[in-house]
Each structure stands twice: as structure tokens, then as C-alpha cells.
N, C-alpha and C positions, 0 to 999 in steps of 0.2 A: 561464547558460541553464537554465531550469526546464522540465521536461516531465512533466506528470502522465500516468499510465497508469490507465485506468479499467476496472474489472471490470464489464462490461456484459452485455447479453443474449447476445451471441455467445459470450463467454467462459463464461457460465453453461452454455450448451448444450455447449461443448467439455468442460467438467467432467463433464457427464452422459454424453456420448458416449464420451470417451476416458479417463475416470476421472482427470482431471488435478487431483488434490486439492491440489497445491502452489499452483496458480493460484487455486483457491478460497480457500485459507487466506490467501494474501497479499492478495487483493483489489486494491483501488486503492492506488497508491503514487506518490511523486514522485521523479523523477530530476533531480539537478542536476549539470551538467557545467561545470567551469571550465577554460578553455584558457589555458595559460601558455606564452609564447614563451621558449625557453631561449637562452642566449648562443651556443650552438654550432649554431644553425639548426634544432634539433629543437623539438618541442612536447610539453609534459606535459599530458595530459588527466586531470583530477582528478574522479572520479565519486563522487557520494554519493546513495544511495537511502534514503529515509525512509518508514516505514510504521508505523501503529498497528493492531494486530489486537485488536479488542475486541468487546464484546457487540453493539454496534450493527451492526458489519459481519457478525458471525456469524449474526445473526437478521434480516438484510435479505433478504426473500423476493420480490424483483422487484415490489413493490407501492409505488406513490406515493400514499399516502393524502391528503397535504396539497397535492398539485398543484404542488410546487416543482421538479419535474423530477428529483428524486433519490429513489431507492428508500429506503423507511423501515425501520428496524430495530424490532424489538419491544421490546428492552431498550436503555437508554442505556449508553454506555461507562462504566466505573467503574475506579477504582484497585484494585490488589490489597489485600485485607484491609480494604476499606471496610465498616465496620459498618452503614452506612446503605443498603447495596445487597443484592442477592441473595446476596452473599458467596461466590460460586463463581468462582474464577479472577479475571480482571480483565485490564486492558490489557497487551499485550505490545508494547513499543516497540522497533522494529528500525531500526538504522542500519548500512548497509554503505558502506564507503569503500575505494576502490582507485585506483591511478594507472597510467597507461600512457604510454610515451614513443614518439612517432612521428616519422618523418623528414619 
């Protein structure tokens, strides 16, 4: 089961109102949950969250210039040390994974 979480207008206002900089940094991300039935009657929930923080996300200022329904960034994402880009920083790919066992 995949569930995207989107950093939208309400989350942007929350960032401004409450100073929630972590939410602003993470932006949108995808959560995947795999449910595994164990032989003893319990279930293992395997969570994975994936996110790329890059220039596109960091410079997306609530404007949809091309009318595709997605806010546009000023700079495209780039790999770190890409000599063909602005060469400041680059993508940070984050993957979190954990498991929980429930009855």
C-alpha cells in the first residue's frame, strides 16, 4: 500500500504560523506499508518512507506557471557535484524503514 503525503498550501501556512521547518524541509513524500501475517497470529507492519529534497522542492513557491496542477520550482533537481548545474548542494535522498509487530 502506497500513500503519498503532499506539502500543500495548508502545510505552507502551518510552516509560516508555527515555524514548522521540518515539514517545510521534507515537503512531499511517499509512505509504503507492507503488512505481513506471522505464523503466531501477529502481524508485522513494514514501513518505508522515501523522499528527495532537492532544488526543485526548495524553490517551489506556490506558483503553477505551466497549469499542470503542481507548483513549479525555479531550479531543477541536480545531483551533488554536478558541474553542469549551479553546483551548490544537490539532492538529498532519504529513506526511512522500520517495522512494528501488532496483535
